[in-house]
C-alpha positions in Angstrom: 17.0 7.9 -1.9 15.4 8.7 -5.2 12.1 7.6 -6.8 13.7 4.8 -8.7 15.3 3.3 -5.6 12.0 3.6 -3.7 10.1 1.9 -6.5 12.6 -1.0 -6.4 11.5 -1.6 -2.8 7.8 -1.9 -3.6 7.7 -5.7 -4.1 9.4 -6.3 -0.7 7.1 -3.7 1.0 4.0 -5.3 -0.5 5.1 -8.7 0.7 5.5 -7.3 4.2 2.1 -5.7 4.0 0.6 -9.1 3.0 2.2 -10.8 5.9 0.9 -8.0 8.2 -2.6 -8.4 6.9 -2.5 -12.2 7.1 -1.5 -11.9 10.8 -3.9 -9.2 11.7 -7.0 -9.6 9.5 -7.4 -13.1 8.2 -9.7 -13.2 5.2 -8.7 -9.8 4.0 -8.1 -11.0 0.4 -11.8 -11.7 0.1 -12.6 -8.1 0.8 -10.2 -6.3 -1.5 -11.4 -5.6 -5.0 -8.3 -5.2 -7.2 -10.3 -3.4 -9.9 -11.1 -0.7 -7.4 -7.7 -0.6 -5.8 -6.0 2.8 -5.6 -3.4 3.0 -2.8 -3.5 6.8 -2.8 -7.3 6.8 -2.0 -8.3 6.5 1.7 -11.4 4.6 0.6 -10.0 2.4 -2.1 -6.6 1.6 -0.7 -6.0 -1.9 0.6 -6.6 -0.8 4.2 -9.6 1.3 3.3 -11.2 -1.7 1.6 -10.4 -3.9 4.5 -11.1 -1.6 7.5 -13.3 1.0 6.0 -12.8 4.7 5.3 -9.5 5.9 6.8 -8.3 2.4 7.3 -4.7 3.7 7.7 -5.7 5.5 10.9 -7.6 2.5 12.3 -4.6 0.2 12.1 -2.6 2.2 14.6 0.5 1.8 12.3 3.1 4.6 12.5 3.9 6.4 9.3 7.2 4.6 8.7 5.4 1.2 9.3 2.7 2.1 6.7 5.5 2.9 4.2 7.5 -0.3 5.0 4.3 -2.4 4.5 3.5 -0.9 1.1 0.4 1.0 2.3 1.7 4.6 1.8 4.6 6.7 0.5 7.4 8.6 2.2 7.6 12.1 0.8 11.3 12.2 1.8 11.9 9.2 -0.6 9.7 10.2 -3.5 8.7 13.8 -3.1 5.1 14.9 -3.5 4.1 15.5 -7.1 5.4 13.4 -10.0 7.6 11.1 -7.8 4.6 10.3 -5.5 2.4 9.6 -8.6 5.0 7.2 -10.0 5.4 5.5 -6.6 1.7 5.1 -6.1 1.3 3.7 -9.7 4.0 1.1 -8.8 2.2 0.3 -5.5 -1.1 -0.1 -7.3 0.4 -2.4 -9.9 2.2 -4.6 -7.4 -0.8 -5.0 -5.1 -2.9 -5.9 -8.1 -0.3 -8.4 -9.3 -0.1 -10.2 -6.0 -3.9 -10.2 -5.6 -4.3 -11.8 -9.0 -1.8 -14.5 -8.3 
């Protein structure tokens, strides 16, 4: 898979993440500040804002689950440098879009 293919999966992944949050942490939308959202940040990612610092670890989600739910990237899909930056920019934009709507 390349970066473009991974980016095309972002909307579905974010929808899955929303469903997971709705089922596991009702009221999460009231805690997340879209203006501060940065998925690549442990403090300002969706899970960091909902669960506190290092929210990814607190959820108990496996790495592939975090990717499938739009909370993280898979370096095998997007690489580490430019590809990861593009992917995170896409995640940030999609999370902000759904939170605004």
